[in-house]
Rosetta silent file (secondary structure, phi, psi, omega in degrees, C-alpha in Angstrom):
SEQUENCE: IPGSGTTNRDGNNAMSKNNSLKYLAESLVDKGIATYRYDKTVLNFTPADTAKINALNFDMLIKEASDVIDFFKKQDQFSKVIVAGHSQGSLVGMIAAVDRSDAFISLAGMGRSVDVLLEEQIAKQAPVLLDETKRVLKELRNGNTVDDYNPFLANLFNKSVQPFLISYMKYNPASEIGKLKQPVLIVQGDNDIQISVTDAEILHKACAQSKIVLIQKMNHLFKKIEGERAENMASYANPDLPIMEELTFNLVQFINELN
SCORE:     score description
SCORE:     0.000 S_00000001
   1 L     0.000  126.114 -176.282    0.013    0.054    0.004 S_00000001
   2 L   -75.924  162.744  178.311    1.614    3.291   -1.162 S_00000001
   3 L   -75.073 -158.259 -167.576    2.203    6.369    0.896 S_00000001
   4 L   -77.934  154.976  169.667    0.509    9.688    1.069 S_00000001
   5 L    81.933 -143.690 -172.490   -0.918   12.005   -1.589 S_00000001
   6 L   -91.831   27.376  175.765   -0.767   10.972   -5.282 S_00000001
   7 L   -63.111  129.843  179.883    1.887    8.209   -4.758 S_00000001
   8 L  -104.095 -175.651 -176.086    1.184    5.476   -7.223 S_00000001
   9 L   -52.063  -22.385 -179.324    1.915    1.812   -7.216 S_00000001
  10 L   -94.831   -0.964 -179.202    5.472    2.173   -8.039 S_00000001
  11 L    90.015   15.986 -178.468    6.106    4.655   -5.238 S_00000001
  12 L  -110.936  151.571  166.610    6.266    7.699   -7.525 S_00000001
  13 E  -144.896 -171.055 -164.495    4.268   10.938   -7.711 S_00000001
  14 L   -66.838  -23.492 -177.491    4.582   14.331   -9.552 S_00000001
  15 L   -99.996  -20.782 -173.931    7.501   15.462   -7.138 S_00000001
  16 E  -140.678  111.763  170.765    9.253   12.232   -6.751 S_00000001
  17 L  -103.937  103.059  175.759   10.196    9.381   -9.171 S_00000001
  18 L  -128.117   -4.152  177.437   12.163    6.765   -7.374 S_00000001
  19 L    58.962   20.197 -177.335   10.612    3.431   -8.216 S_00000001
  20 H   -56.004  -47.949 -175.421   10.808    2.143   -4.506 S_00000001
  21 H   -80.617  -24.909  170.114    7.759    0.071   -4.459 S_00000001
  22 H   -67.012  -45.411  175.794    8.285   -1.147   -7.936 S_00000001
  23 H   -62.323  -36.832  179.983   11.883   -2.352   -7.058 S_00000001
  24 H   -66.570  -48.576  176.649   10.556   -3.901   -3.894 S_00000001
  25 H   -49.212  -49.245  177.459    7.911   -5.837   -5.694 S_00000001
  26 H   -63.132  -31.564 -178.818   10.335   -7.185   -8.202 S_00000001
  27 H   -76.399  -26.950  178.735   12.884   -8.246   -5.684 S_00000001
  28 H   -74.529  -42.842  175.428   10.152  -10.185   -3.875 S_00000001
  29 H   -60.511  -33.201  177.446    8.960  -11.864   -7.078 S_00000001
  30 L   -63.453  -24.468 -175.507   12.603  -12.842   -7.755 S_00000001
  31 L  -104.541   16.115  174.112   12.406  -14.768   -4.514 S_00000001
  32 L    82.826   21.381 -178.702    9.130  -16.553   -5.352 S_00000001
  33 L  -111.115  118.702 -174.081    6.740  -14.286   -3.506 S_00000001
  34 L   -78.257  152.480 -177.034    3.804  -13.006   -5.521 S_00000001
  35 L  -134.919  156.698  177.136    2.954   -9.344   -5.075 S_00000001
  36 L  -140.606  124.646  170.418    0.014   -6.999   -5.737 S_00000001
  37 L  -121.569  148.116  177.874    0.198   -3.108   -5.942 S_00000001
  38 L  -139.402  150.577  171.940   -2.485   -0.720   -6.781 S_00000001
  39 L   -82.707  126.334  179.412   -3.002    2.904   -7.646 S_00000001
  40 L   -55.552  153.254  174.621   -5.292    4.635   -5.102 S_00000001
  41 H   -62.725  -26.061  178.949   -8.560    5.939   -6.537 S_00000001
  42 H   -56.676  -24.808  176.336   -7.576    9.431   -5.812 S_00000001
  43 H   -61.773  -25.109  179.009   -5.120    9.127   -8.844 S_00000001
  44 H   -82.077  -12.005  177.234   -8.159    9.142  -11.070 S_00000001
  45 L   -74.002  143.025  177.749   -9.365   12.528   -9.886 S_00000001
  46 L  -114.614  166.515 -178.228   -8.931   15.584  -11.997 S_00000001
  47 L   -57.485  -16.293 -177.574   -9.037   19.216  -10.827 S_00000001
  48 L   -85.118  -16.002 -178.054  -12.561   19.303  -12.066 S_00000001
  49 L   -79.305   65.502 -179.882  -13.740   16.494   -9.599 S_00000001
  50 H   -60.382  -42.864 -178.533  -14.278   19.064   -6.808 S_00000001
  51 H   -64.869  -35.953  177.064  -17.002   17.025   -5.150 S_00000001
  52 H   -66.139  -47.656  178.084  -14.938   13.905   -5.062 S_00000001
  53 H   -61.143  -43.837  177.849  -11.873   15.736   -3.789 S_00000001
  54 H   -62.282  -33.341 -171.676  -14.032   17.487   -0.970 S_00000001
  55 H   -89.739   -1.920 -178.804  -15.568   14.140    0.044 S_00000001
  56 L   -61.729  136.730  166.823  -12.168   12.226    0.284 S_00000001
  57 L  -143.393  170.804 -175.750  -11.405   11.030    3.748 S_00000001
  58 H   -60.944  -42.191  174.141   -9.000    8.594    5.442 S_00000001
  59 H   -54.829  -30.751  174.592  -11.659    5.891    5.770 S_00000001
  60 H   -63.320  -36.470 -176.683  -12.004    5.675    2.042 S_00000001
  61 H   -70.739  -38.603 -179.753   -8.277    4.554    1.844 S_00000001
  62 H   -58.102  -54.678  176.494   -9.008    2.051    4.540 S_00000001
  63 H   -49.370  -50.408 -171.796  -12.063    0.671    2.615 S_00000001
  64 H   -60.493  -49.236  176.520  -10.126    0.594   -0.516 S_00000001
  65 H   -65.744  -36.941  174.669   -7.374   -1.565    1.012 S_00000001
  66 H   -53.954  -44.908 -178.714   -9.852   -3.797    2.820 S_00000001
  67 H   -68.037  -35.891 -178.170  -11.558   -4.574   -0.496 S_00000001
  68 H   -67.623  -39.341  176.293   -8.207   -5.553   -2.016 S_00000001
  69 H   -59.478  -48.166  177.420   -7.456   -7.808    0.837 S_00000001
  70 H   -55.624  -41.064 -178.673  -10.794   -9.378    0.809 S_00000001
  71 H   -53.285  -59.792 -172.994  -10.464  -10.026   -2.979 S_00000001
  72 H   -63.983  -36.564 -177.095   -7.210  -12.026   -2.499 S_00000001
  73 H   -57.121  -35.934 -173.592   -8.466  -13.877    0.579 S_00000001
  74 L   -77.430  -17.368 -178.552  -11.136  -15.431   -1.743 S_00000001
  75 L   -77.113  155.769 -178.619   -8.558  -16.747   -4.317 S_00000001
  76 L   -99.783   -7.678 -170.648   -7.248  -20.284   -4.051 S_00000001
  77 L   -94.219    2.650 -172.911   -3.840  -19.856   -5.471 S_00000001
  78 L  -112.892  126.848  175.201   -2.106  -17.993   -2.480 S_00000001
  79 L   -70.358  -33.564  179.972   -0.957  -19.797    0.721 S_00000001
  80 L  -142.930  149.056  169.675   -0.979  -16.606    2.628 S_00000001
  81 L  -113.003  114.898 -171.974   -2.109  -12.939    2.322 S_00000001
  82 E  -119.225  132.527 -178.756    0.286  -10.619    3.827 S_00000001
  83 E  -101.291  129.927 -177.845   -0.308   -6.787    3.879 S_00000001
  84 E  -122.924  136.551 -179.049    2.661   -4.438    3.560 S_00000001
  85 E  -137.742  126.941  179.470    2.129   -0.641    3.865 S_00000001
  86 E  -102.478  138.162  174.780    4.684    2.095    3.332 S_00000001
  87 L    53.212 -121.966  179.237    4.641    5.448    5.228 S_00000001
  88 H   -57.966  -34.356  179.035    0.981    6.558    5.326 S_00000001
  89 H   -62.130  -16.686 -178.610    0.161    3.186    3.737 S_00000001
  90 H   -76.282  -46.031  177.922    1.404    1.515    6.876 S_00000001
  91 H   -67.651  -37.975  177.152   -1.361    3.019    9.018 S_00000001
  92 H   -54.481  -55.333 -171.003   -3.974    2.386    6.181 S_00000001
  93 H   -59.821  -45.501 -178.690   -2.654   -1.346    6.033 S_00000001
  94 H   -67.271  -26.351  176.284   -2.712   -2.114    9.781 S_00000001
  95 H   -79.504  -38.941  179.105   -6.256   -0.914   10.111 S_00000001
  96 H   -71.331  -26.840 -177.942   -7.383   -2.889    7.060 S_00000001
  97 H   -67.996  -27.006 -172.087   -5.401   -5.859    8.182 S_00000001
  98 L   -58.910  123.741  174.731   -7.279   -6.500   11.478 S_00000001
  99 L    62.551   19.806 -179.273   -9.050   -9.956   11.202 S_00000001
 100 L  -126.763  -51.492 -171.155   -8.165  -10.092    7.488 S_00000001
 101 L   -95.568  166.410 -173.440   -4.451  -10.851    6.686 S_00000001
 102 L   -92.154  -10.226  174.744   -2.138  -13.584    7.735 S_00000001
 103 E  -176.693  165.134 -167.127    0.560  -11.098    8.644 S_00000001
 104 E  -136.620  129.182  169.036    1.316   -7.358    8.483 S_00000001
 105 E  -117.630  124.270  171.799    4.512   -5.521    7.490 S_00000001
 106 E   -98.865  118.605 -174.941    5.153   -1.955    8.324 S_00000001
 107 E  -109.911  110.399 -175.097    7.625   -0.059    6.163 S_00000001
 108 L    51.781   48.051 -178.401    8.736    3.324    7.422 S_00000001
 109 L   -93.296  140.768  177.742    5.378    3.608    9.136 S_00000001
 110 L   -70.987  148.663 -179.926    4.640    6.415   11.592 S_00000001
 111 L  -104.973   -3.783 -178.583    4.142    5.614   15.246 S_00000001
 112 L  -126.527  159.460 -173.016    2.431    8.762   16.310 S_00000001
 113 L   -63.535  150.380 -178.939   -0.766   10.510   14.842 S_00000001
 114 H   -53.933  -35.512 -179.582   -0.279   12.677   11.741 S_00000001
 115 H   -75.283  -30.578  170.671   -0.876   16.012   13.555 S_00000001
 116 H   -63.418  -41.770 -177.257    2.010   15.201   16.005 S_00000001
 117 H   -69.691  -41.122 -179.257    4.317   14.455   13.054 S_00000001
 118 H   -60.252  -38.253  175.132    3.301   17.619   11.240 S_00000001
 119 H   -61.719  -44.797 -178.721    4.190   19.664   14.306 S_00000001
 120 H   -67.432  -34.276  175.582    7.599   17.966   14.575 S_00000001
 121 H   -69.201  -47.185  179.124    8.287   18.403   10.892 S_00000001
 122 H   -64.871  -38.719 -179.849    7.302   22.194   10.862 S_00000001
 123 H   -61.035  -39.103  178.753    9.531   22.613   13.977 S_00000001
 124 H   -81.422  -29.881 -173.530   12.505   21.293   12.204 S_00000001
 125 H  -101.492  -32.922  173.655   11.911   22.829    8.764 S_00000001
 126 L  -144.384   68.676 -171.722   10.153   26.041    9.421 S_00000001
 127 H   -55.908  -25.639 -179.232   10.046   26.843   13.088 S_00000001
 128 H   -61.734  -21.411 -176.382    8.752   30.370   12.541 S_00000001
 129 H  -108.904   13.514  176.221    5.416   28.843   11.497 S_00000001
 130 H   -57.441  -45.911 -173.831    5.130   26.380   14.399 S_00000001
 131 H   -63.385  -46.138  178.374    2.747   28.393   16.488 S_00000001
 132 H   -64.519  -35.226  179.450    0.328   28.968   13.475 S_00000001
 133 H   -58.704  -53.880 -172.463    0.636   25.155   12.637 S_00000001
 134 H   -58.987  -36.825  179.130   -0.404   24.317   16.258 S_00000001
 135 H   -57.580  -58.735 -174.378   -3.258   26.837   16.098 S_00000001
 136 H   -61.944  -40.807  174.529   -4.707   25.298   12.973 S_00000001
 137 H   -64.537  -28.684  170.599   -4.216   21.770   14.137 S_00000001
 138 H   -55.525  -50.677 -177.449   -6.006   22.529   17.291 S_00000001
 139 H   -61.848  -48.081 -178.741   -9.014   23.489   15.372 S_00000001
 140 H   -54.482  -43.974  177.058   -8.761   20.465   13.123 S_00000001
 141 H   -54.807  -40.314 -179.710   -8.628   18.213   16.159 S_00000001
 142 L   -79.421    1.081 -177.048  -11.909   19.726   17.301 S_00000001
 143 L    79.236    8.304 -171.916  -13.462   18.901   13.932 S_00000001
 144 L   -99.828  133.931  166.663  -13.455   22.539   12.798 S_00000001
 145 L   -77.850  159.160 -174.071  -12.230   23.673    9.391 S_00000001
 146 L  -124.284  127.606  178.540  -10.088   26.794    9.251 S_00000001
 147 L   -85.538  -35.843 -171.257  -10.402   29.712    6.721 S_00000001
 148 L  -112.009  126.069  178.452   -7.498   31.901    7.754 S_00000001
 149 L  -157.626  160.453 -177.846   -4.041   30.594    7.936 S_00000001
 150 L   -63.493  132.120 -172.622   -0.540   31.725    6.994 S_00000001
 151 H   -65.640  -15.719  175.729   -0.248   31.464    3.114 S_00000001
 152 H   -75.948   -8.217  174.792    3.133   29.569    3.485 S_00000001
 153 H  -109.006   23.854 -177.666    1.076   26.774    4.946 S_00000001
 154 L   -61.010  -44.584  179.792   -1.353   26.721    1.936 S_00000001
 155 L   -65.869  -33.437  179.638   -0.124   23.406    0.672 S_00000001
 156 L   -77.603  -43.053 -173.862   -0.489   21.839    4.097 S_00000001
 157 L  -117.035   28.103  174.674   -3.850   23.303    5.210 S_00000001
 158 L   -52.324  141.788 -174.955   -5.663   23.823    1.834 S_00000001
 159 L   -52.237  -34.397  179.935   -9.317   24.028    2.436 S_00000001
 160 L   -69.235  -24.862 -178.710   -9.987   20.957    0.320 S_00000001
 161 L   -86.980  -31.402  178.832   -7.573   19.000    2.398 S_00000001
 162 H   -42.039  -55.557 -179.762   -8.790   19.843    5.842 S_00000001
 163 H   -60.925  -26.234  174.072  -11.588   17.391    6.075 S_00000001
 164 H   -71.027  -45.266  176.611   -9.152   14.551    5.107 S_00000001
 165 H   -58.230  -38.190  178.278   -6.795   15.708    7.774 S_00000001
 166 H   -61.910  -39.539 -174.900   -9.569   15.706   10.379 S_00000001
 167 H   -87.697  -10.057  178.848  -10.399   12.135    9.546 S_00000001
 168 H   -79.467  -56.224 -170.630   -6.606   11.159    9.267 S_00000001
 169 L   -66.424   -9.837 -179.789   -5.582   12.485   12.693 S_00000001
 170 L   -78.878   -7.282 -179.909   -8.179   10.638   14.661 S_00000001
 171 L   -99.170  129.723  172.506   -6.182    7.441   14.134 S_00000001
 172 L  -105.330  112.452 -169.667   -3.277    6.750   16.388 S_00000001
 173 H   -61.554  -25.406  175.799   -0.973    4.078   14.843 S_00000001
 174 H   -66.736  -44.759  179.068    0.252    2.789   18.134 S_00000001
 175 H   -63.627  -42.301 -171.417   -3.369    2.082   19.183 S_00000001
 176 H   -76.678  -42.894  172.120   -4.220    0.508   15.842 S_00000001
 177 H   -62.788  -16.902  176.967   -1.267   -1.827   15.618 S_00000001
 178 L   -77.449  -17.663  174.230   -1.994   -2.983   19.020 S_00000001
 179 L   -72.832  -19.198  178.054   -5.270   -4.523   17.580 S_00000001
 180 L   -66.665  137.785  169.993   -3.384   -6.981   15.366 S_00000001
 181 L  -113.822  -12.809  174.639   -3.110  -10.528   16.396 S_00000001
 182 L   -81.573  167.368  175.367   -1.152  -11.827   13.466 S_00000001
 183 L   -58.302  141.598 -178.249    2.647  -11.765   13.040 S_00000001
 184 E  -128.090  131.975  171.460    3.952   -8.310   12.587 S_00000001
 185 E  -111.610  126.769  177.039    7.182   -7.002   11.041 S_00000001
 186 E  -112.929  120.054 -175.142    8.242   -3.383   11.545 S_00000001
 187 E  -117.899  138.741 -176.061   11.004   -2.166    9.301 S_00000001
 188 E  -155.103  129.085  174.651   12.708    1.168    9.544 S_00000001
 189 E   -85.215  145.791 -177.933   15.874    2.901    8.124 S_00000001
 190 L   -87.434    7.140  173.627   18.051    5.008   10.387 S_00000001
 191 L  -124.591   42.710  176.233   18.630    7.594    7.616 S_00000001
 192 L   -89.753  120.174  178.965   14.945    8.340    7.092 S_00000001
 193 L   -94.724    7.534 -177.902   14.336   12.076    7.089 S_00000001
 194 L  -111.509  -47.872 -177.433   10.532   11.733    7.092 S_00000001
 195 L  -119.444  142.455 -179.056    9.937    8.909    9.775 S_00000001
 196 L  -101.867  164.149  169.089   12.176    8.284   12.720 S_00000001
 197 H   -52.539  -38.286 -178.680   13.463    5.266   14.437 S_00000001
 198 H   -56.583  -40.551  177.910   11.531    6.411   17.426 S_00000001
 199 H   -59.522  -42.908  179.619    8.381    5.842   15.386 S_00000001
 200 H   -65.104  -42.909 -177.653    9.275    2.168   14.645 S_00000001
 201 H   -60.018  -41.647 -179.867   10.181    1.646   18.412 S_00000001
 202 H   -60.716  -42.324  177.004    6.695    3.077   19.327 S_00000001
 203 H   -67.038  -44.195 -174.777    4.956    0.651   17.033 S_00000001
 204 H   -63.346  -41.136  172.518    6.966   -2.234   18.254 S_00000001
 205 H   -57.104  -35.441 -171.809    6.344   -1.467   21.991 S_00000001
 206 H   -88.122   -5.369  179.396    2.594   -1.330   21.207 S_00000001
 207 L  -129.053  102.971 -165.437    2.404   -4.705   19.480 S_00000001
 208 L   -63.557  -28.077 -173.777    3.555   -7.608   21.596 S_00000001
 209 L  -100.842   12.684 -176.564    3.990  -10.170   18.829 S_00000001
 210 E   -82.890  160.955  175.544    5.906   -7.722   16.499 S_00000001
 211 E  -123.796  130.985 -175.634    9.459   -8.025   15.262 S_00000001
 212 E  -117.038  138.767  172.370   11.424   -4.884   14.532 S_00000001
 213 E  -128.582  121.444  177.884   14.283   -4.465   12.054 S_00000001
 214 E   -98.438  127.128  178.381   16.393   -1.386   11.876 S_00000001
 215 E  -110.794  118.662 -175.462   18.454   -0.934    8.717 S_00000001
 216 L   -73.908  145.047  179.601   21.462    1.268    8.722 S_00000001
 217 L    65.781    3.232  175.523   21.781    3.882    6.100 S_00000001
 218 E   -78.107  131.219  172.280   18.368    3.127    4.625 S_00000001
 219 L   -96.820 -169.657 -172.052   16.199    6.181    3.817 S_00000001
 220 L   -64.253  -24.092 -175.854   12.480    6.569    3.491 S_00000001
 221 L   -98.625    5.460  179.686   12.606    5.206   -0.061 S_00000001
 222 L    78.142   15.476 -176.305   14.584    2.103    0.870 S_00000001
 223 E   -97.426  152.841  172.649   17.736    3.469   -0.693 S_00000001
 224 E   -74.963  121.902  178.271   21.223    3.429    0.767 S_00000001
 225 L  -121.359  105.572 -175.664   22.385    6.886    1.733 S_00000001
 226 L   -76.137  -39.992 -172.978   26.020    7.309    2.630 S_00000001
 227 L   -92.620 -145.657 -170.605   26.159   11.168    2.971 S_00000001
 228 L  -100.106 -158.756 -173.798   23.964   13.989    4.375 S_00000001
 229 H   -63.834  -32.312  175.741   20.621   15.410    3.533 S_00000001
 230 H   -58.869  -42.341  175.249   21.556   16.579    0.108 S_00000001
 231 H   -62.298  -42.503 -170.480   22.384   13.005   -1.011 S_00000001
 232 H   -76.291  -31.649  177.908   19.193   11.853    0.651 S_00000001
 233 H   -77.505  -35.049 -175.650   16.937   14.378   -1.063 S_00000001
 234 H   -61.796  -36.589 -176.611   18.537   13.751   -4.422 S_00000001
 235 H   -65.227  -13.349 -179.639   17.466    9.996   -4.203 S_00000001
 236 H   -74.437  -20.228 -176.653   13.827   11.063   -4.210 S_00000001
 237 H  -117.607   24.820 -173.967   14.378   12.006   -7.960 S_00000001
 238 L  -128.828   86.138 -177.307   16.607    9.107   -8.957 S_00000001
 239 L   -68.820   -9.327  176.412   14.572    6.173  -10.312 S_00000001
 240 L   -88.380  -13.593 -176.423   17.652    4.207  -11.098 S_00000001
 241 L   -75.231  123.074  176.799   19.042    3.984   -7.625 S_00000001
 242 L   -69.616  159.135  177.113   18.316    0.434   -6.330 S_00000001
 243 E   -81.156  157.030 -178.586   16.631   -0.457   -3.042 S_00000001
 244 L   -70.690  137.548 -179.579   18.770   -2.039   -0.351 S_00000001
 245 H   -67.607  -33.602  175.931   19.167   -5.836   -0.346 S_00000001
 246 H   -43.328  -42.086 -175.610   18.918   -5.863    3.367 S_00000001
 247 H   -63.947  -54.297 -179.810   15.294   -4.849    3.019 S_00000001
 248 H   -66.451  -37.473  178.853   14.317   -7.796    0.769 S_00000001
 249 H   -58.509  -42.287 -175.450   16.326  -10.347    2.806 S_00000001
 250 H   -68.818  -45.477 -174.924   14.476   -9.365    6.009 S_00000001
 251 H   -63.056  -49.429 -177.753   10.962   -9.267    4.298 S_00000001
 252 H   -56.749  -46.055  174.569   11.709  -12.702    2.631 S_00000001
 253 H   -58.065  -49.654  171.458   12.937  -14.247    5.924 S_00000001
 254 H   -48.895  -50.206 -177.440    9.763  -13.051    7.636 S_00000001
 255 H   -65.782  -43.778  178.526    7.443  -14.422    5.083 S_00000001
 256 H   -67.197  -21.193  178.293    9.202  -17.766    4.826 S_00000001
 257 H   -79.193   -8.546 -173.858    9.010  -18.202    8.604 S_00000001
 258 L   -85.860  -19.813 -174.214    5.291  -17.873    8.356 S_00000001
 259 L   -97.591    0.000    0.000    4.864  -21.197    6.483 S_00000001
């Protein structure tokens, strides 16, 4: 299950072509593990689909993932159905997987609610906007949309996005992963500039039967980063950079141990 926004089945969007999910799927197929990826319905929306955009909420993403799982559970050719979600897709997947899948894999999944992470990211990247961010998020937590906000936060708090954020922030990943009874693998890179090792540890602590794997030098897109932030950012626009073999190894090991 892909991450936030208009990220497609390959892990790409308009701002980032990296082929992360495509390479991961191919590496699993090479090891004899069938994979299925999908483009979220939102990718079919056009700017003219105002009503659909305004009606979009986080529960729709969960329903979409649940339908995919249910479809494959009805098939006869698969020994197990395992859900893997990346970034935002981790939260979508862990909710959809309850009482459905045979196992769950969180890939760079957040351990705290999205509003907490947004505050943390703004504090690091634009601290001058932190107070304004907190003010708007407080209103959204209370279920209220906000008309006035700093224009520099327009991409984050666009009026059409606010209902989605309200539905999104009501889910706490640590609470949701605790509802899973099946085997769980939590994978996190220590060179991820979007999601921290702390988030992975929070998820691990909240799920008694989970296993955690921390991969050194792996970033948010499963790529190996030797240098600093500039190299990390450049990887988001490098579709030729392969994913780390350690990721595939750990996923295959986890999956094979289920049989």
